[in-house]
Residue, then its C-alpha position, 0 to 999 in steps of 0.5 A: m260747505l260754501k257754494r260759489i257761483s262759478p267753479r274755481i281752482s284750489l286756494g293755491v300755495f300761498a293761501l294754503g301756507l297761510i292757513v297752515l301757519l295760522w289755523p292748522t285745521a283750515a277746513l273748520g273755518d267754513g261757517c258763519f255765526s248770527i245773533v238776534i237780540g229781541k227788542d225787549a232784550s235790547v238796550d235800544g228797545y228794538v231788535i239788534m241783529a249781528h252776523n259774522e260772514d265766514d268764507t275761505p279765501p280768496q274773497i273780496v267784500n264790497h258795500h253799496k247803497v242801492r236807491r229805491m227804484q221804479h220798474p216798468p210793467h211786465e218786467a221780470v226778475e231772472l233767477l240764477a237757474g233760469g226761473e222768473v219772478d214778476q217784478v214789482e212796481v217799486t223795489w226798496a232802497y237797501i244797503w248791500s254787503e256783496m261778496p262777488g262769486m258767492l251764492f250765499s254770502d251777501s247781506y242786506i238791510n233795507e229802508w224799512g229796517v228789514c235785515i237778512a243774512s244766512d248761515a249754512c245749516p245742512s239738512r238730511e234732504d237728499q231728494p229736493e223737489l225743484d222747479d225751473g232749477g230752484i232758487s238760492y242766490m236771489l232769495r235774499r235780494l228779493v226779500a230786501e227789495r220787497a219786504k216792509t217787515a220781517r214777517e213779510g220777508v218770511v212769507l215771501a221767502a216761503e212762497l219762493v221756496e214752495r214755488f221753485g224749491y230751495d236748491a241748496f243743502g239747507r240754510t237758516y236765513i236770519i230775517c229781522d226788523p225793528d220789532e221782530g227777529w225770525f229764523f227761516c230754515a230752508v231744508g232743501g226742495k220745498h220744505w221750510l220752517s220759521r220761528r220768531v225769536p221771543d222779544n225778551e230773549v236772544a238767539v244764536v245760530a252756528n251752522t246747524f238748525t237750532v229750532h227744536e220744539v215747535d207749535l204749528s198752531d201758534r202762527s204768531n211765532f211759528l210758520a212752516s210748509v203745510d206738510i213739514v211733519d208729514y213729509a218727515i214721517s214719509r221719509g222715515w225721519y220721524e215716528p210720532g208717538e206718545g212722548s215723541p214730540f216733533d223736534f224740527a232740528a233733530v228731524y231735519a238737520d244732517p245728524e253729522v253736522a248737528s253733532d259737529s263740536s265746531n258748530y255746537c261749541r260756537q253756539w254754546s260760546g255765544l250763549r254763555h256771554i248772554a244767558a242769565d243761567s249757566i248752560p252746560l256745554s253739549e249738543h243739546l242747546p236752547f233755541s234762545v235764552m233770557p239775558t243776564s241784562k239787556l244788550d247793546a251793540a258793543a256787547v254784541m261786538k264782544i261776542l262776535r270777537d270770541h275765541y272761547e276766551g276764559t274757557e277750557l276750549y281756548r287755545t293760542s298758537p305758540e308760534t304767533g300767539s294767535p287764537d288757535n284751536t286744533t279741533l274747533n272752529t271759533i266764532c271769530n276766525w281767519t275766514t271771517q271776511t266781514s262782520f256787522v251789528a245792525q241797530l234796527r231802531g224804530g221811533m225815528p226816521s230810518d235814515i237815522g234809526i238804522v245803524y249798520w256797524v260793519c268791519l272788514s276781516p276778522p273783528c278781533a283785529s279790525f274796527y266796527i265803523p257805523f254807517h247810518f242808513g241815510i248815508t249818501d253812499f259808502p266811502a269810495g274804497f268800500a266798493l272795488s271793481g272786478g269780481q272774486p279775486s284769483d288765487d294769485f291776486y289775493p296773496e299779492k294784495v294781502e302779503a304786500p307791505f302794509r299801506a293804509d289806503p282809503s281807496e281800497a278798504f277790503w284790501t287794507f283791512s285784510n292786509f292789516y289782519h295778515k300782518i297782525a295774525t303773523a305776530y298776534g301776541k306782540k301786536i294784538a294789545s295795540v290793536r285792541a287799544e286803538r279799536e276800543s278808542i275808536e269804537q268807544n268814541a263812536f258810541a259816545s258821540q252817537k246820541s249827540l250826532e243823531n240829535e243834531a241830524l234829527e233837528l236838521y232832518s225836517v228842515d234840510k234833509e240833505a244836510a242831515l244826511n251829509k252830516l251822517t255820511d261825513n261822520s262815517r267817513e271820519i271814523y273810517l279814516s281814523a281806523m286807517e290812521a290807527m292801523a298805520k300807527v300799529m304797524a309803525e310800532k317796533 
């Protein structure tokens, strides 16, 4: 389901052996999961966006802080398939979660708090119209570089899709800012539809379109290509009539994918943590729900770590004790390469108000580390040289004896997860104790840290940003110490 920039050979003996050992249904791992908390459903009073990025190994994740840039006149941005877009005079600063070699796996947050990630959502489109080869990889980068608001990001994405055509099978881009969260559904070719998440509700998506009822006259909450309905009629996917309202997901989603229990069960499991009213498990789930209470970042992290605990769907491996389901994918699973929760808070400088809580490897056995947007940079170990790892190099790194190495963040966390997964039942209690201690301390100290940074910001901005940077580095090193401590236990 996940397209790479360049073809690669199969996983190799080690990776296949690890998959069989830990998750017998490896193919179920290909999928992502996203959450948008409307600003009035958030403890922060601003949107919270979260995402699990799931991609089958071998992979690597790098994190960068990219500065605002000035560009000369007549510069052009070249798209992957050969098309070109005129460059703008200024591109905004952004945080970039990069997965080398992957077309659809990067995430961004820019200096205005515009955040973008995506979930593969296959459509039934089989005749996509493309110009100059279409657009895919650069779409989210252009949104991050140019949009000041989520709505601007949606409009820009729509313009690019209508100009070039979307060159993939279908995808939901989650585009948020401090005030609004949008699901931008690219069908393939030049058709798209976008819906805004209600301010007082929460929406989730798990690899199939979730936008159902639409009101195209309500442009505050719905935007779409002008022929989104007519095109469906022309293809025989929708027949209008009395009592037959246009249901975007039912009309445009690949029916086999929409009915795949690995997708709708994850959507249901995300919603069950949130919804004020009980939701029956079925293929027919609401786009968004009213929460029982307002959510904070910690509550969202709990959802991102979900394996159906407390439900009939929950399974554990008798060999390792790991969360294991022979028929369903889980929200947190062995292919989760990175996970984040973005506090997109306004009302203060974005350097302090935007907080990117990120972990590497599956979050059930990892640590969310907070990075305020104003950090001078990520710790050196968060960006490694080279591209996508080979099928030989990947197992060499994750199978090696454990060593907490701050200069290699991704490999340390991935190696740690490999060790925990093979003895999950014995080790996970210690992991939970360590991660709860680190994360709870980070949350407890957040307000005082930010107050100190705010006081400094107007008189010594550099000192304020250094304080934020030092805090992230200290928490990162604490996570390294915690992993070493767990591995030293008998």
